[in-house]
N, C-alpha and C positions, 0 to 999 in steps of 0.2 A: 504494500500500500504506500502511496506517495505522501510525503510531507510537503510543506510549502515554505517558501522564503519570500517575505515582502521586502520592500525598500529598493526595488529595481526601478530605474527611471529612464526616460527618453532624454538623450543629450541633444539639445537644439543647435549645437555647433557641428558635431560629426554625424549625428542621427543614429548613433548606436545605442544599444541598451546597456546601462551600466549600473553597478551596485552602489547605493547611497548610504550604506551602513558602516562606513569606515571613518576614521578621523579626518581624512582628506578625500578629495573627489576623483582620485585616480589621474590618469594621463589621457588627454584627448588628442586625436589625430589632427584636429584643427588648431592645436596649440593650447598650452595651459592645461587646466583641469576641465573635467566634464561639468556641465551645468544643466539644471532642469528648468531654467528660466528661458523665456523667449530670447532669441538671438538672431541676428541677421545671417549668421553662418555664411557670410560672403555673398548673400543675395541682396537684391536692391530693396527688398522689404522684408521685415521679420516674418519667418514662417511661424505658423501657429504650432503649438504642441499637438500631438495626435488627437487629444480629446477636445481641442479647440480653445483651451483656456490659457492663461499666462504662465502656468507652470505645468510640468508633467504630472500625469496621474501616477499612482503608486501601483506598479505591477507586482503581482504575487505569483511566483513561479513554483510549479510542482517539481519535486526532485525525489530521486530514489538513490540508494547506495548500491543496490544490485537490482537487476531486472532487465526486461527486454521491451522493445517497441511493440505497440499495438498497431492496428491498421492505420490509424490517423494520429499517431504520435511519433516523435523522433527524440531518442535519448542521446547521450554523449555530448550534451552541452555543458560547458564548464565556466566557472568564475575565474578570470585571469587576475592573479594577485599583483600583477605589475601595472596594468592599465585599468583594471576594475570592470572591463567589459565582459559580456557573455560571448563565448566563442565555441565553435564546434570542434570536438576532439576526435572526430572519426575519419580523418584524412591521414595520409602517410607523414605529413609534416604538421606543425602547429600554427600555421598561418603567420601573420605579421602583426606585431604588437606596437602600439603607439609609443610605448615606453622604451622601445628598442628590442631588437632580436625577435624571438617568437613568443607566443602566448605560453603561459604555464599555469597549471592548477595546483602548484606547490606554494607554500608560504613564501613571501618575498617582502623585503622591506619597502619596496615601491617608493623609495625616496624618503621614507619616514625613519625616525630614529629607532623604532622597534618594529619587528614584522607584524603586519596586521593579520588577524586570524581570517580564515576563509569564512564565508557567510554562515556556515553551519557550526563553526567553532573548532574544526579539526585541522590537521596539518595539510589536508588536500581538499579540493572543492567537492561538493556533492555532485551527483549526476543528475542534471536537470533534464526533464522530459517534457517537451513542448508539443501541444496540440497544433495541428495544421489542417488547412483545407485548401483544395486547389481552386474551388470556386465557392462563392457564398458571400454573406454579409455579416457584419458585426451583430451580435446579440447583446442584450443589456449587460453591462459590466465586462465587456471584452473589447479588444482592439485588434483588428486584423491588419494586413499589409506589412507585416514584419517578414524580412527575408534573410537568408544566408548569403553573405558576401563571399564569393569564390576567390577573392583576392586576399583579404585579410582574415577571413573565416569568422568574423563577428556577425552578430545579429543586428540588423539595421532596419530603420523604418522607411518604407517605400511610398509614403503618402504625401510627400512634399513635392514642390515644383522641380527641385534638384535632388541628387542622390547623396548628399552629405559629403563627408571627407573621409577617405580611406587611408589607413596607416600604410598600405602598400603603394600609395600614390594615386592621385586623381580622385575619382568618386567611387562609391560602392557600386557593385554590379550583382545581379542575381542570375547572370548567365555563366555557364561553365567557363572556367579560366584556367590557364596553366598555373597561375599563382606561384611562378618560379619553378614549377616542376617540369619534367620533360614531356609529360602528357597531360591533357586537360583533366582537371578534377571534376567529377560529377557532383552535383548538388546532393545534400544529405539523402533525399528520397530517391536518388538514382537517375533522375532525368536531366535534361539539358538546362533546365532553369530551376531555381529554388521553389519549394513549396511555399504556400501562403500561411505563415504562422499566425495563430490567433491567441493572444495573451490575456489571461484574466487580470483584472485590475480593481483596485479599491481607491477611494479618494481620501 
């Protein structure tokens, strides 16, 4: 049975999902720390947060320490203790981290004086299992349009006029990409593009 972890937020600078339960706000691919406040993110006008308000909703993610996918869920998502983003750990490499190098699910000082604990309090991240749909609409207290970025491996929001800022350079993409590998990586669900993740949220 899955437990849950609240305090995940939309970053209005890089458009990724990040964990807001540490003493600092991690490292953003757009520069500085993540923020859940409205930001122009390099655009001519400030994009709204996914729910349309001035600050991000509070996303609450299910996680398991052991288990498998169901027909409409994808496990192997992890908290990165360097940049604080959610990233997919099911590829041959660990993507690209805004804090430098690749993502990690191990404790890291992330520039702080002492190592922050992972969200569940252990030495490694929990295994987040995200629901997804290929077509459909939001239901009450959910937000769809979240995607796997095949360049940096983070989860990012695809509901803005632009695609945010990717730690691997340029903007995020939901299309299969080499991501520095010799052959293109498939999206987590195995197709040429990412599934449409739908996240539970509370305000």
